[in-house]
N, C-alpha and C positions, 0 to 999 in steps of 0.2 A: 283869245278867240282865234281860230286857226281858218285859213282860207279855204274852208272846206264845206260842200254841201252833203247832206246825207239824204238818199232816196229810197223811200220806202212804199213799194207797190202793195195794194192789199184788196182783197176781196172776203168780204164775210167773215172777218175776224175779230169782232167787236170783243170776243173775250180773251182773244192773246194779244192783240195790239198795243196795249198799256203798258206791257211786259217788254216789248221791242222798244218804244218810246222811251220808258224810263230808263232803259240801258244806255239809249244816247243822251239822255238829261243829265246821267249821272257820270257821265266820262270825266277824267280828270282834267282833259283839256277839252273846253267846248266847241262845238263844231260852228260854221255860220249860220246855218239855216237847216231846218228839217222840211223836208217837202214829201207829203205824202200823197201818192195818186190812187184814189178809191176806183176800181175797176167795174164799178157796178154794184157795189154791195146793196143788198137788201136788208141787212139788219141793223144793229145799233154803232156801226161804225164811225159815222160822223159825231155822235155823243160823246163817245169815248175820245175822240181826237180833239172836240171842242173842249171837254171836262181838262183834257191834260192841257192844252194850249193857254189855258186861263192860268194855269200854275207853273209856265214855263218861261224863262227869261229868254231863251233862244227864240227866233222868229220861227214858226210853224206854218207852213203853207199846205192847204188843202186843196186837192182838185179832185173832181169826179168827172168820170167819164163814161160813155156807154161800155158794157163789157166787151172788150176787145183782145184780152189775154195780158200775160205778164210782160212779153216784150214791148207791146205798144204802151204800158204803163210806166216801163222804166223808160223808154223813149220821150213821153211826155215829162218824166221827171227831170231828164237830161236836159230839155230845151227850157226848161222853166228855171233851172240852176243858174245862180249867179256868181259862184266861185271858182276858182282855178284848178281845186280838186274836187272829185265825186267819191263818197263810199256808198255801195249799196246795202241794204238790210231786208232782208225777207220779214214780212210782219209776224212769222211765227217763231222766229231765230231771237238771237239777243246776244248782245257783248258784254266781255269782261269789261270792268270801267277804264282799263289803261289803253283800250284797244286804239282808240284815235291818237293819244299821245304816242306811244310807240311807232305806229304806222306813220303818220304823218311825220314824224320824225326821222324817220328812215328813210323815207321820199326825200325828205331836205337834204339828208347825207348824201344820198346816190340820185342825184338829179338826173342821170342819164338813162334812168327807167320810167317808164311810162305807166308802170302798171303793177300793183303789188297783191300779196295775199298772204293771208296767216294761216296757222294751223288750226283746228277745229277739236273740237268735243261733242262726240255724237250722241245723243240720247232717243230712246222709241219709247214712248210711253212711259217716259221717268225713268227709264233704265239705262245705266252708262253701257254704250256699245265701244268695244275694240276697233279701231281698222285694220283691215286685212292691209298688208304692204303696198300692194296695187294701188290702193285708195290714199296713200300719203302723198302730200303734196310736195312738188318739187320746186328748184330753183333754177333759174337761167332757161336756158332752151329746153321746152317742155312739150314741142309740138307733136313728136310721137307717142307721149304719154297722152296727150288730151286726144289723139285720135282713137286710141283703145277705149278711153272712158272719159266720162265728163270730169276732168283732172282738176278744176278749181272749183271752189265753193263760192256760190254768188255772194254769201253774206261777209266772206272774207276779204272782197276787194276793193281796192281803192285804186284809182285813176287819175291821170291830169288830163284835162279835158281837150287836150290837142291830140289825143289816142282816137277819138272819134273823126278825125278830119282825114285819116289814113284808113283807120278799120271800118269806117262806118256805125251807124246805129243797130239795134238789136233787129233779127227779122222778124217783123210782125206776122209773117205767113206761118210761123211756127206758133203753136199754142202749149207746146211742149218741147223741151231741147233746145230752146233759143239761147240758154247760156252753153250747151255742147258746141253749136254753131259759132258763138261769139268769141269762145275761147278759140277755135280752131284758126276764125280770122287774124287774131291778135297772135298766137304763138308762132304761126308761120313767118311773122316779121319782125316781132320784138320778145325779148327776154322778160321773164317774170323775176320779181324781186319777192322770195320767201321771207317772211317773217317768221323766224323758228320759235314761237310760241302761239301757244293755244288759247287765242284771244275771242274765238267765235264760239258760240254754242250753238250747235243745230238740231233742231228737233224733228223727228220723224214718225212716221208710221201709222198717218192719220189717213182717213180716205177724203179728207177735203182738198189733199194736195194734188196739186196739177201732176206729179210724179206718181201718184199712185193711179189715178184716172187713166193716165196713158201708158201704166207699167207694160201693156202687151204690147205696143205698137211704137215702143220708143226706138228699138234697132232702125226701124223703117224712117223714121224722122231723120237718123243719124246719118244712114245711108245717104239719103238727097242732101244734106249738108255737105258731106264728103265730095259727091257727085258735083253740085255748085262750085266748092272751091277747087277743084282740080279744072274745071272748065273755064274757069275765072282767068287762068293765066298767072295767078300770082305767085305758083309755087315754083321752086326750083328742081332740077331733075332728080336729085336725091328724095326731096319732100315729095313728088309725084309718085315715085316708085313706091314710098312709104304708104303714102293714101292710098294707093290702088291695092296693095298686098290687103290693107285693112279693109277696104271697101270689099273685096273677093271674100275675105273672112266673115264680114256680117252678112253679106247677101246670101251665101251660102247657108248660114244657119238661120236668116230669115225666111228664105224661100223652101228650106226643109220644113221648118215649123209651120210655113202656110199649107204645105201638101198634106201634113199630119191633121191638120184641123179642119180640112174641105174647103180650102181656099184654093183649089186648082190652078185657074185663070193667073190669079196674083202669084202665087208660088212659082209658075211656070215664067213669069215675068224676071222675077230677081233669080231665077238660075240660069236663065238665058244668058243674063248681064254677066253672072258669074262666070262661065263658059269663055265668054268673049275675053274677061278680065285674064283667066288662067292662060289662054292663047297669048294675049298682048306680054304678059310677063314673062313667059317662055320665051317668046321670040324678042324680047326686049325691045319691042315696039310702042311702049307705051310712054316713054319719056317725053316726047314731044306731042303726042296724040291727046285729045279730047274725047270723052265718051260718047259715041254716035248718039243722036238725039233718038234714032229709031228703037234703040236700046233700052231708054231711060224708062223704067216702069211710070206708067201715069198715076198719080197719088194724089189725095186730097189731105194735103200736110195740116189741115185744122181738125180733121176727124180723128177720133178716138182709134178706131180699127182700120 
């Protein structure tokens, strides 16, 4: 048994969660505990977990909370966990049976890394998808990659508990893209260890997924994550420059899209920020500057649009 907690947040996944749980139970090296955080399900999720736990030798802890989003569910799991290492698994994904053995072993061999991730196999409605080059996971310093896209798969990740002491927990103000926000805060300060095997199976393409529900406004949430990170003072000059370049690109795309879809006030706010960023980058005045508060678009980060 490893010194490892597995955290599974879930919401109305009674049909899928048993597959995820079985993939944890069937690992070649067992974890120390399985923590399920039910984010207010109204289906038979509890019954599925209860049936599983009666036939599992690994301790299973089930917590149910008022629906608060995946960030709050993962944070609850972290706070309730007992072991030095934590692995995350979304309830609609699952693992190859050697996942914990290989990944936990690599983290023992490489004690300087606080976070690791694996490669994935992607499926959409049962069909295998080939990943584009930009989606291929990276090793080492991955901050620039994480600025551009959500560069780490949540169900691939294993961390040492002390990571949260410097990075903090997931941002509960974000109902989506909380993973993008978290990877930015980690990758600006820590290298990622890539386990070069596809040990995680990611399932997508369903309307119940948060990423589908927020697919129109995801760049808006990522924009605000970059703004928060730049204004936090955590970044060095090179990181600040790269963050503002990507922020400029995202603001221009999102603002232009808002204008095309009749959201004039919203669009002009983001394009005004784009103009300030272009000027600051051209004059090289952005390295030590924070983004002025009056230019930050007002936005409800928990809303879909």
